[in-house]
C-alpha positions as CSV (number, residue, x, y, z in Angstrom):
1,M,67.0,63.0,-10.2
2,T,68.0,59.4,-9.5
3,S,71.2,57.7,-10.2
4,T,71.9,54.1,-10.9
5,Y,75.3,52.5,-10.4
6,A,76.8,49.2,-11.2
7,T,79.1,48.2,-8.4
8,R,82.2,46.0,-8.2
9,P,83.5,44.7,-4.9
10,A,86.5,47.1,-5.1
11,E,84.0,50.0,-5.2
12,L,82.2,48.7,-2.1
13,E,85.6,48.7,-0.2
14,G,85.9,52.4,-1.3
15,H,82.5,53.1,0.2
16,G,83.6,51.5,3.5
17,A,86.7,53.5,3.7
18,A,84.8,56.7,3.0
19,V,81.9,56.1,5.3
20,P,83.2,53.6,8.0
21,D,79.9,53.9,10.1
22,F,77.8,53.3,7.0
23,T,74.8,51.0,7.8
24,W,72.1,49.3,5.6
25,R,68.8,48.6,7.0
26,V,66.7,46.2,4.9
27,Q,63.1,47.2,4.4
28,D,62.0,44.6,1.8
29,L,63.8,41.6,0.4
30,A,62.9,39.3,-2.4
31,V,64.8,36.3,-3.8
32,E,64.1,34.4,-7.0
33,G,66.5,32.0,-8.6
34,D,69.8,33.8,-8.9
35,R,68.4,37.2,-8.2
36,V,68.1,39.2,-5.0
37,A,66.4,42.5,-4.8
38,A,66.2,44.7,-1.7
39,R,64.8,48.1,-0.6
40,L,67.2,49.5,1.9
41,F,67.5,52.5,4.2
42,N,71.2,53.8,4.6
43,K,72.9,56.0,7.0
44,G,76.5,57.1,7.5
45,T,78.9,60.0,8.0
46,P,81.6,60.3,5.4
47,V,85.1,60.9,6.6
48,K,86.7,60.9,3.1
49,E,85.5,62.3,-0.3
50,W,82.4,60.3,-1.2
51,F,80.4,60.7,-4.5
52,G,82.7,63.5,-5.4
53,V,82.0,65.5,-2.4
54,T,84.4,66.4,0.4
55,P,83.2,65.5,3.8
56,T,81.6,68.2,6.0
57,G,80.8,66.1,9.1
58,A,77.2,65.7,8.0
59,T,75.4,62.4,8.3
60,V,73.4,61.3,5.3
61,E,70.3,59.2,5.3
62,Y,68.6,57.9,2.1
63,G,66.7,55.1,0.5
64,E,68.1,52.5,-2.0
65,Y,66.9,50.0,-4.3
66,A,69.4,47.2,-5.0
67,S,69.4,44.2,-7.4
68,H,72.1,41.6,-7.3
69,K,72.8,38.3,-9.2
70,V,74.4,35.4,-7.4
71,R,76.5,32.6,-8.8
72,D,78.2,30.0,-6.6
73,G,77.4,31.9,-3.4
74,R,79.0,35.1,-4.7
75,Y,77.6,38.3,-6.2
76,Y,78.5,38.6,-9.9
77,E,76.4,41.6,-10.8
78,M,75.3,44.4,-8.4
79,N,73.2,47.4,-9.3
80,Y,71.6,50.0,-7.1
81,L,69.4,53.1,-7.5
82,I,69.7,56.1,-5.0
83,D,68.5,59.7,-5.2
84,A,72.1,61.1,-5.8
85,Q,71.1,64.7,-5.6
86,A,69.5,64.1,-2.1
87,V,72.7,62.6,-0.9
88,E,74.8,65.5,-2.4
89,R,72.5,68.1,-0.6
90,Q,72.9,66.4,2.7
91,L,76.7,66.1,2.2
92,A,76.9,69.9,1.5
93,G,75.6,70.4,5.1
């Protein structure tokens, strides 16, 4: 099962607080007009509840597809697609 999330800047701050060592590694990037699309590889170790799961000390690694719209140099729409069940399985330890 995959999950799609629309993200607001405040939500990104929450991700950073929950997973302070979170990294995105860009695999592919495409830009056209006001749209940016990326295929990413993510890795991090949650220290706070994340995606509704209490941290266990497990590091998670997963792929992500992201789509953003940009206006005046800022994102105004952000969406991403991840395999949420794979993340939850890894978080369970």
